[in-house]
N, C-alpha and C positions, 0 to 999 in steps of 0.2 A: 587746708592749708591755702597757701598765697596764688598756688596756681589753679585751683579750685574756685579759689575766688574770680582771680581773671577770666577763667574760660565763663562762668556765670555770667561775668557782666558782659563779658565780647557776645553773649549767648540773647542775653535780652534786647541788647541794644542793637542788633541785626536779626534779631527774629523776624517773621512774617507771622502775623495771629491769623490761622485757618479758620476761617469763620464760613456757617452756610444760613443766610437770612430765610428767616422762616416768618410766621405772617407778622409778629407784632415784634420779633428782638432778632439782633443776630445771635447764633447758636456758637459757642467757641468748639471747635473741634481740634483745638492745640493750637501748638506754635511749633517753624521749624527755620532755620537756617539754610538758604540755600546758596550755591556758588556765583550766583550771577546775577537772581533778580533780587536778592538782598543790597544788592551795590546801586537798586535804585534811591534816588533822594527823594523829599517830600516837598507836597506842596498843598495847601488848602485848596487850590483851585487844579486838580491833578488832572491828566492826560492820559492816563491808565490806571488800571483797576486790577490789582488782584484776584483772583478766586481758586477754588481747589477743587480737582477732580476729583470724588471718593474710588469712582470705578476705577480709574488708573493709577488713581494714587498719587496725582500730579499738580503741583499748583502751577497755575497760567495767568500770564499777562494778556490783558486784553484793552486795548485802544477805544479810550469813551467820546474823543473827542479829537478832532482834528488835531494833526500835530505838524508844525511848518520844518520846511528845510532848515535844520541847523536846530531845531527846538530841543532842549532837553528832555528825555524822558521822564515825570515825574508821577510819584505815587502818594495816595495821603494816610498820613501814619496814623491820624485818630479816628473817631469816629464825624465823619463831614458834616456831622449837625452842631456838632459843640458851638457855643458862641469863643469869640477870641480869647479870652483870659482863660477858661476852662482848655482848649489848645496850649495853649503857651504853658499851663503849670505841666501838663503832661508831656508836654514836646522837652521842657527843660528838665524835667524830673527825671524820664525814662532817656532820653535821647541826649541831652545836656547841649542845645540847641534853642536860638532863640527864632523863630520863622519870620522873614522878611517879604513873604510870598506876598501878591497882587491884595489876596484878601487881608491879612494878618494887618500890612500897609494903608488901606484904608482908613479916612480921617474925618474930621465934622461931618456933615452930613451923608457923606456915603457911609460912614462908619453905622450909623444911628437907625439910619433905613436898615442894612446889613442884620447888624445886634435884632432888632424890630421883628424881620422877620423871622430867624432860627428862635426867638420866643414865642412867639405864634404858633410855629410848628412844633414845639415841643410840647406848648399848653392845649394843640389842637388835639394831638394824639393823645395825651391824659384824658383829655374831653371825650373822646371817640372809646377810649377802652373803656372807660367808668360805663356805657350805656350801650358797647357794641351787642351784647344777646338782648339785652333787654327792649331796646328800642333804636332797631337797623335804622330807622329810616333818619332819623334826629343824628346818629353815629356816622350815614351818609352823607350828612350835609356837611360834619365835621370835616370826615377825610377828601371830602372832596376841597373845603376848603384850603387846606393843609396839601394836596397835590397841589395846587395852583400858585401858593408860595413857593413850594419846592422847585414848579417850574419855573419860576422869576428868577431862582439862582440856581439854573441847572446846570452853567459850567463851573460849580463848585458844590452841587450836590446831585450830581446824575447817578453814584451809587445810591443814593437811597429812592431812585423813583420805583427800582421794581415792585419795593414791597411797598409804595404808596398806593402806586395801581392796583396790586392784589387786595388791599383795604378798600377800595374803590370797588370793585370788581367783585369780593364775596358780597360785600354789601348791600348793592343793587340787586343780586341774588335775592339775597332773603327777601330784600324789599321788593321784590318780582318785578324789577324794572330788567327785563332780559335785552331789549334792545340797546339803553343804554349798558349793562354789563357786559355785553360783547363788546362794546365800543373798547373797553376799559380792557378786557381781555385783548382785543389786537395790540395796543399801543404796549399794553404791561409786555405782551411778550415780546415785542418788536426791542424795547429798550431792555429785556431781562437776555435776550441775545445779546446785545453788545458789552452789556457789562459781565455776564457771568458764562454767554453760550451755553451748553447744557446743565450747567449746575446751580440751578436755579429752580424753585418750586414750578415756576411758569412753563417748564419743560416736560411738568407730568401733566399739564391741564391741557386737554384736546379743543 
């Protein structure tokens, strides 16, 4: 009936996707509406990230970069790695707004460089996955190149860093580069603590 349709619309517009980042993809655990954190607005350069603590059955909001006094708390509603046209399509169809954040407002050379890096990040991940098991040395090269590009867009892509460091860590171990692997482990655990706290695969690695 009309009431159910309205309620479903409100749910889909305000629900937060509960996701656990694994080694290759984000595993969707479900979605829920929360009385406070569902009110957080969107930016493609967020200053907070949502994570879900399965042990406590709680959603958490974590600060992922410095927030200035008076600055609005903002989270990213989409996969942060998507290009602008893909982000625009999702935000318009699901949330019915057009984003005008600092990333979506880029133009000319700045926009072209941002989009180029995002295309390369996606392509390098595909290349890495294709040879992940058969050629870990070459896969590690792709993983390093991908991580370097994500770091260049760190303000926008902080949430993607724990997974990117995990790829480099595991591939370095597979290539018997233990010293390098330990560097990736240290940096990966550090950024994962900021983004997800204990709600990360990194928390299981000693």
